[in-house]
C-alpha positions in Angstrom: 15.7 -4.2 14.8 18.0 -1.1 14.7 17.6 2.0 12.4 19.7 1.6 9.1 21.1 3.2 5.9 18.8 2.3 3.3 19.7 3.6 -0.6 18.1 2.5 -3.8 18.1 4.7 -7.2 14.8 5.9 -9.4 15.5 8.0 -12.4 19.1 8.5 -12.1 19.2 9.9 -8.7 20.1 8.6 -5.0 17.8 8.2 -2.7 18.4 7.1 1.2 16.6 6.7 4.1 17.0 5.4 7.8 14.4 2.1 8.5 14.1 -0.6 11.0 12.2 -2.5 8.4 13.6 -5.8 7.3 15.6 -6.4 4.4 12.8 -8.3 2.4 10.0 -5.2 3.3 12.6 -2.8 2.4 13.1 -4.8 -1.0 9.2 -5.3 -1.1 8.9 -1.5 -1.0 11.3 -0.2 -3.1 9.4 -2.7 -6.3 6.3 -1.4 -5.2 7.4 1.9 -5.4 9.5 1.4 -8.9 6.0 -0.7 -10.5 3.8 2.3 -9.6 6.2 4.8 -11.1 7.2 3.2 -13.9 4.4 0.7 -15.0 2.0 1.8 -18.1 2.6 5.6 -17.6 2.4 7.7 -21.3 3.7 10.6 -19.1 7.4 11.1 -20.8 9.8 11.4 -17.9 11.9 14.3 -20.0 8.6 16.3 -20.0 8.2 15.9 -16.1 10.1 16.8 -13.4 11.4 13.2 -11.4 9.7 15.3 -7.8 6.7 15.5 -9.5 6.7 11.7 -10.8 7.2 10.7 -7.3 4.3 12.9 -5.7 1.9 11.9 -8.3 3.1 8.2 -7.6 2.6 8.3 -4.0 -0.9 9.7 -4.8 -1.7 6.8 -6.4 -0.1 4.5 -3.6 -1.9 6.3 -0.7 -5.1 6.1 -2.8 -4.9 2.2 -3.4 -4.7 2.3 0.2 -7.7 4.4 0.6 -9.5 2.1 -1.1 -8.6 -1.1 0.2 -9.0 0.2 3.6 -13.1 1.0 3.0 -12.8 -2.7 1.6 -11.8 -4.0 4.9 -14.2 -2.2 6.8 -17.1 -3.2 4.2 -15.7 -7.0 4.5 -15.8 -6.1 8.2 -18.9 -5.2 8.8 -20.5 -8.2 6.4 -18.4 -10.5 8.4 -20.5 -9.0 11.8 -23.8 -9.5 10.4 -23.2 -12.3 9.2 -21.5 -13.7 12.8 -24.9 -11.7 14.5 -27.4 -13.7 12.0 -25.8 -17.1 13.3 -25.7 -15.9 16.8 -29.2 -15.6 16.6 -29.9 -19.1 15.0 -28.0 -20.7 17.2 -29.9 -18.7 20.1 -33.3 -19.6 18.3 -32.6 -23.5 18.0 -31.1 -23.5 22.1 -34.2 -22.0 23.1 
């Protein structure tokens, strides 16, 4: 897929970037960004520069990503132990 120009508005500013992601993926990314930045914050946008709000939103999403990565690693380790235990039970029954 070829890179294409993507434009969107946030906090009254226009942002542009190039992406080879599908339209659906780009929309999902921008929706997630808006949810993260606009959802439930008590910080007054007039008191905090939009660039700082964007950085804080990115940090929150990065923290969530790291948490999901850790949970996935835990899941994989649990599954590997379960499979090893199952394989050992099968080996004992077959011997």
